[in-house]
MARFILO-600372 format. One record per residue (C-alpha): z, x, y negated; residue number from 1; residue in three letters. Coordinates in pm, whole numbers. Example, Ala and Ser with C-alpha at 12.3 -4.5 7.8 and 13.67 -1.06 7.14 Angstrom:
BEGIN
+--------+--------+--------+-----+---------+
|      Z |      X |      Y | num | residuo |
+--------+--------+--------+-----+---------+
|    780 |   1230 |    450 |   1 |     ALA |
|    714 |   1367 |    106 |   2 |     SER |
+--------+--------+--------+-----+---------+
REM end
This chain:
BEGIN
+--------+--------+--------+-----+---------+
|      Z |      X |      Y | num | residuo |
+--------+--------+--------+-----+---------+
|   1132 |    937 |   1328 |   1 |     UNK |
|    753 |    906 |   1369 |   2 |     UNK |
|    542 |    739 |   1104 |   3 |     UNK |
|    446 |    391 |   1223 |   4 |     UNK |
|     85 |    273 |   1244 |   5 |     UNK |
|     81 |   -101 |   1176 |   6 |     UNK |
|   -267 |   -143 |   1027 |   7 |     UNK |
|   -535 |      6 |   1255 |   8 |     UNK |
|   -611 |   -319 |   1436 |   9 |     UNK |
|   -677 |   -513 |   1113 |  10 |     UNK |
|   -847 |   -233 |    920 |  11 |     UNK |
|  -1159 |   -431 |    825 |  12 |     UNK |
|   -960 |   -727 |    692 |  13 |     UNK |
|   -722 |   -488 |    517 |  14 |     UNK |
|  -1014 |   -336 |    328 |  15 |     UNK |
|  -1144 |   -677 |    221 |  16 |     UNK |
|   -828 |   -876 |    149 |  17 |     UNK |
|   -566 |   -630 |     23 |  18 |     UNK |
|   -534 |   -605 |   -354 |  19 |     UNK |
|   -679 |   -334 |   -575 |  20 |     UNK |
|   -439 |   -187 |   -828 |  21 |     UNK |
|   -483 |   -260 |  -1198 |  22 |     UNK |
|   -639 |    -21 |  -1449 |  23 |     UNK |
|   -316 |    -47 |  -1650 |  24 |     UNK |
|   -129 |    130 |  -1368 |  25 |     UNK |
|   -361 |    430 |  -1383 |  26 |     UNK |
|   -355 |    425 |  -1764 |  27 |     UNK |
|     24 |    459 |  -1741 |  28 |     UNK |
|     21 |    719 |  -1463 |  29 |     UNK |
|   -254 |    967 |  -1546 |  30 |     UNK |
|   -124 |   1081 |  -1889 |  31 |     UNK |
|    186 |   1207 |  -1707 |  32 |     UNK |
|    -26 |   1457 |  -1511 |  33 |     UNK |
|    -82 |   1786 |  -1694 |  34 |     UNK |
|   -371 |   1919 |  -1482 |  35 |     UNK |
|   -652 |   1719 |  -1321 |  36 |     UNK |
|   -770 |   1973 |  -1066 |  37 |     UNK |
|   -642 |   1835 |   -733 |  38 |     UNK |
|   -480 |   1513 |   -615 |  39 |     UNK |
|   -354 |   1405 |   -273 |  40 |     UNK |
|   -361 |   1035 |   -190 |  41 |     UNK |
|   -119 |   1008 |    100 |  42 |     UNK |
|   -157 |    715 |    342 |  43 |     UNK |
|   -483 |    633 |    169 |  44 |     UNK |
|   -570 |    343 |    399 |  45 |     UNK |
|   -916 |    226 |    298 |  46 |     UNK |
|   -936 |    485 |     20 |  47 |     UNK |
|   -910 |    252 |   -278 |  48 |     UNK |
|   -668 |    474 |   -473 |  49 |     UNK |
|   -855 |    792 |   -378 |  50 |     UNK |
|  -1178 |    644 |   -515 |  51 |     UNK |
|  -1014 |    578 |   -852 |  52 |     UNK |
|   -856 |    923 |   -867 |  53 |     UNK |
|  -1195 |   1079 |   -793 |  54 |     UNK |
|  -1308 |    974 |  -1140 |  55 |     UNK |
|  -1034 |   1188 |  -1300 |  56 |     UNK |
|   -982 |   1485 |  -1066 |  57 |     UNK |
|  -1207 |   1769 |   -960 |  58 |     UNK |
|  -1108 |   1711 |   -597 |  59 |     UNK |
|   -911 |   1446 |   -409 |  60 |     UNK |
|   -772 |   1493 |    -60 |  61 |     UNK |
|   -693 |   1165 |    112 |  62 |     UNK |
|   -504 |   1133 |    441 |  63 |     UNK |
|   -403 |    851 |    668 |  64 |     UNK |
|   -252 |    807 |   1012 |  65 |     UNK |
|   -522 |    553 |   1109 |  66 |     UNK |
|   -877 |    663 |   1181 |  67 |     UNK |
|   -979 |    296 |   1173 |  68 |     UNK |
|   -855 |    270 |    815 |  69 |     UNK |
|  -1032 |    590 |    713 |  70 |     UNK |
|  -1357 |    450 |    851 |  71 |     UNK |
|  -1341 |    180 |    580 |  72 |     UNK |
|  -1301 |    430 |    295 |  73 |     UNK |
|  -1580 |    484 |     39 |  74 |     UNK |
|  -1759 |    817 |     44 |  75 |     UNK |
|  -1741 |   1025 |   -272 |  76 |     UNK |
|  -1866 |   1385 |   -311 |  77 |     UNK |
|  -1526 |   1505 |   -436 |  78 |     UNK |
|  -1307 |   1321 |   -182 |  79 |     UNK |
|  -1214 |   1477 |    150 |  80 |     UNK |
|  -1072 |   1227 |    401 |  81 |     UNK |
|   -882 |   1341 |    708 |  82 |     UNK |
|   -634 |   1209 |    957 |  83 |     UNK |
|   -278 |   1334 |    901 |  84 |     UNK |
|     72 |   1197 |    872 |  85 |     UNK |
|    270 |   1205 |    549 |  86 |     UNK |
|    520 |   1445 |    701 |  87 |     UNK |
|    276 |   1707 |    837 |  88 |     UNK |
|    -46 |   1797 |    656 |  89 |     UNK |
|   -298 |   2083 |    683 |  90 |     UNK |
|   -275 |   2171 |    314 |  91 |     UNK |
|   -167 |   2511 |    178 |  92 |     UNK |
|    142 |   2554 |    -36 |  93 |     UNK |
|    136 |   2451 |   -404 |  94 |     UNK |
|   -195 |   2269 |   -381 |  95 |     UNK |
|   -170 |   1947 |   -583 |  96 |     UNK |
|   -119 |   1831 |   -940 |  97 |     UNK |
|    -67 |   1465 |   -840 |  98 |     UNK |
|     48 |   1300 |   -517 |  99 |     UNK |
|     13 |    924 |   -478 | 100 |     UNK |
|    143 |    683 |   -214 | 101 |     UNK |
|     52 |    315 |   -245 | 102 |     UNK |
|    231 |     47 |    -37 | 103 |     UNK |
|    321 |    294 |    237 | 104 |     UNK |
|    623 |    512 |    161 | 105 |     UNK |
|    856 |    269 |    339 | 106 |     UNK |
|    692 |    370 |    670 | 107 |     UNK |
|    769 |    741 |    631 | 108 |     UNK |
|   1048 |    969 |    746 | 109 |     UNK |
|   1180 |   1025 |    393 | 110 |     UNK |
|   1339 |   1365 |    446 | 111 |     UNK |
|   1036 |   1518 |    620 | 112 |     UNK |
|    793 |   1356 |    375 | 113 |     UNK |
|    982 |   1489 |     72 | 114 |     UNK |
|    992 |   1833 |    227 | 115 |     UNK |
|    614 |   1822 |    265 | 116 |     UNK |
|    570 |   1696 |    -92 | 117 |     UNK |
|    769 |   1990 |   -227 | 118 |     UNK |
|    568 |   2232 |    -16 | 119 |     UNK |
|    220 |   2117 |   -124 | 120 |     UNK |
|    296 |   2024 |   -488 | 121 |     UNK |
|    236 |   2268 |   -768 | 122 |     UNK |
|    536 |   2326 |   -999 | 123 |     UNK |
|    551 |   2032 |  -1237 | 124 |     UNK |
|    328 |   1809 |  -1024 | 125 |     UNK |
|    378 |   1433 |  -1039 | 126 |     UNK |
|    465 |   1219 |   -738 | 127 |     UNK |
|    381 |    849 |   -779 | 128 |     UNK |
|    491 |    581 |   -533 | 129 |     UNK |
|    413 |    214 |   -570 | 130 |     UNK |
|    401 |   -113 |   -384 | 131 |     UNK |
|    383 |   -487 |   -430 | 132 |     UNK |
|    581 |   -787 |   -320 | 133 |     UNK |
|    491 |  -1130 |   -191 | 134 |     UNK |
|    254 |  -1310 |   -425 | 135 |     UNK |
|    339 |  -1622 |   -621 | 136 |     UNK |
|    112 |  -1927 |   -620 | 137 |     UNK |
|     60 |  -2194 |   -884 | 138 |     UNK |
|    250 |  -2487 |   -729 | 139 |     UNK |
|    600 |  -2518 |   -578 | 140 |     UNK |
|    450 |  -2674 |   -264 | 141 |     UNK |
|    224 |  -2379 |   -196 | 142 |     UNK |
|    505 |  -2131 |   -263 | 143 |     UNK |
|    726 |  -2323 |    -22 | 144 |     UNK |
|    469 |  -2296 |    257 | 145 |     UNK |
|    410 |  -1927 |    189 | 146 |     UNK |
|    781 |  -1847 |    169 | 147 |     UNK |
|    854 |  -2032 |    494 | 148 |     UNK |
|    579 |  -1841 |    671 | 149 |     UNK |
|    710 |  -1512 |    533 | 150 |     UNK |
|   1086 |  -1573 |    560 | 151 |     UNK |
|   1106 |  -1786 |    875 | 152 |     UNK |
|    794 |  -1788 |   1094 | 153 |     UNK |
|    714 |  -1420 |   1062 | 154 |     UNK |
|   1072 |  -1298 |   1014 | 155 |     UNK |
|   1127 |  -1184 |   1377 | 156 |     UNK |
|    811 |   -973 |   1362 | 157 |     UNK |
|    872 |   -765 |   1049 | 158 |     UNK |
|    973 |   -404 |   1108 | 159 |     UNK |
|   1305 |   -314 |    946 | 160 |     UNK |
|   1115 |    -79 |    712 | 161 |     UNK |
|    967 |   -379 |    534 | 162 |     UNK |
|   1296 |   -455 |    359 | 163 |     UNK |
|   1229 |   -159 |    129 | 164 |     UNK |
|    935 |   -346 |    -23 | 165 |     UNK |
|   1153 |   -648 |    -92 | 166 |     UNK |
|   1407 |   -436 |   -286 | 167 |     UNK |
|   1132 |   -230 |   -455 | 168 |     UNK |
|   1233 |     99 |   -290 | 169 |     UNK |
|   1577 |     87 |   -449 | 170 |     UNK |
|   1735 |    220 |   -128 | 171 |     UNK |
|   1476 |    488 |    -58 | 172 |     UNK |
|   1568 |    833 |   -193 | 173 |     UNK |
|   1362 |    976 |   -478 | 174 |     UNK |
|   1513 |   1316 |   -559 | 175 |     UNK |
|   1274 |   1424 |   -833 | 176 |     UNK |
|   1294 |   1495 |  -1205 | 177 |     UNK |
|   1191 |   1283 |  -1504 | 178 |     UNK |
|   1185 |    959 |  -1305 | 179 |     UNK |
|    999 |    669 |  -1465 | 180 |     UNK |
|    947 |    308 |  -1359 | 181 |     UNK |
|    690 |     46 |  -1451 | 182 |     UNK |
|    574 |   -300 |  -1343 | 183 |     UNK |
|    232 |   -459 |  -1337 | 184 |     UNK |
|     68 |   -772 |  -1200 | 185 |     UNK |
|   -251 |   -834 |  -1005 | 186 |     UNK |
|   -406 |  -1180 |  -1000 | 187 |     UNK |
|   -649 |  -1272 |   -722 | 188 |     UNK |
|   -850 |  -1594 |   -731 | 189 |     UNK |
|   -865 |  -1693 |   -368 | 190 |     UNK |
|   -967 |  -1983 |   -151 | 191 |     UNK |
|   -738 |  -2099 |    128 | 192 |     UNK |
|   -950 |  -1897 |    369 | 193 |     UNK |
|   -900 |  -1584 |    164 | 194 |     UNK |
|   -524 |  -1633 |    163 | 195 |     UNK |
|   -515 |  -1689 |    538 | 196 |     UNK |
|   -713 |  -1373 |    597 | 197 |     UNK |
|   -477 |  -1183 |    369 | 198 |     UNK |
|   -187 |  -1306 |    584 | 199 |     UNK |
|   -369 |  -1165 |    885 | 200 |     UNK |
|   -339 |   -815 |    734 | 201 |     UNK |
|     43 |   -825 |    748 | 202 |     UNK |
|    217 |   -586 |    983 | 203 |     UNK |
|    421 |   -883 |   1109 | 204 |     UNK |
|    100 |  -1062 |   1207 | 205 |     UNK |
|    -15 |   -756 |   1401 | 206 |     UNK |
|    326 |   -729 |   1571 | 207 |     UNK |
|    308 |  -1096 |   1669 | 208 |     UNK |
|    -36 |  -1046 |   1823 | 209 |     UNK |
|     87 |   -746 |   2022 | 210 |     UNK |
|    378 |   -948 |   2160 | 211 |     UNK |
|    181 |  -1267 |   2229 | 212 |     UNK |
|   -136 |  -1152 |   2403 | 213 |     UNK |
|   -342 |  -1135 |   2086 | 214 |     UNK |
|   -242 |  -1476 |   1949 | 215 |     UNK |
|   -298 |  -1549 |   1579 | 216 |     UNK |
|     33 |  -1622 |   1406 | 217 |     UNK |
|   -154 |  -1738 |   1095 | 218 |     UNK |
|   -286 |  -2036 |   1292 | 219 |     UNK |
|     70 |  -2173 |   1279 | 220 |     UNK |
|     43 |  -2225 |    901 | 221 |     UNK |
|   -333 |  -2265 |    854 | 222 |     UNK |
|   -364 |  -2646 |    860 | 223 |     UNK |
|    -77 |  -2712 |    618 | 224 |     UNK |
|   -187 |  -2442 |    378 | 225 |     UNK |
|   -551 |  -2557 |    378 | 226 |     UNK |
|   -449 |  -2917 |    312 | 227 |     UNK |
|   -228 |  -2825 |     15 | 228 |     UNK |
|   -468 |  -2566 |   -122 | 229 |     UNK |
|   -781 |  -2776 |   -127 | 230 |     UNK |
|  -1139 |  -2643 |   -151 | 231 |     UNK |
|  -1108 |  -2460 |   -482 | 232 |     UNK |
|  -1007 |  -2103 |   -560 | 233 |     UNK |
|   -650 |  -2068 |   -689 | 234 |     UNK |
|   -464 |  -1778 |   -852 | 235 |     UNK |
|   -227 |  -1564 |   -646 | 236 |     UNK |
|    -16 |  -1326 |   -855 | 237 |     UNK |
|    112 |  -1007 |   -693 | 238 |     UNK |
|    399 |   -819 |   -865 | 239 |     UNK |
|    341 |   -442 |   -852 | 240 |     UNK |
|    622 |   -188 |   -896 | 241 |     UNK |
|    578 |    188 |   -943 | 242 |     UNK |
|    794 |    496 |   -985 | 243 |     UNK |
|    700 |    852 |  -1073 | 244 |     UNK |
|    886 |   1178 |  -1067 | 245 |     UNK |
|    813 |   1543 |  -1133 | 246 |     UNK |
|    835 |   1806 |   -857 | 247 |     UNK |
|   1023 |   2109 |   -988 | 248 |     UNK |
+--------+--------+--------+-----+---------+
REM end
């Protein structure tokens, strides 16, 4: 099963409107890693995780299927970006002390990806996978509009893989040792326009556009959401889930 590319067309918006992960996540993760020589950020997207890891590791290798996404990534002297899938990389055996995958593992061929992880990980390396679910807003009315757009309007356009985010990877295999779980939250203070642009980064939105001659599915909810939201910035809280394991 090939890895799916659902984010090249909206790479610029993805870089601007997708969440950054909280410092508390890294504070929880990094003490689990015994050596800080090399890290691989798999499916790096716009490089946000790689840029954080670069502050703690001698070298970070960051890969992504999408060249458009990589073009949005920040340059750092100790980060090497390159195009590669999760299942097939150019790295030598036993290369990495830490492997990270943020909001992407549900797109992979699990068996082939795990085989590649075991090949390139050093003995005792840590694998960390995390993601986040649909945000919660501050009023029932706004949550109703968002939920209807997610659960009804966009439902026919979600890939089946997306269900793994909704159940927090519970049905994706994770055959590693010393498994740990944690939860965090990210709060964004957004205007209605910010929220609508975030919705445009969804894979379902991109699928809709492909099937409807480039049409903007977000336009179907824009007027109602803007009216309820008003002109001010409002909090949107994203629940983040993470699991780590050790490669033996």
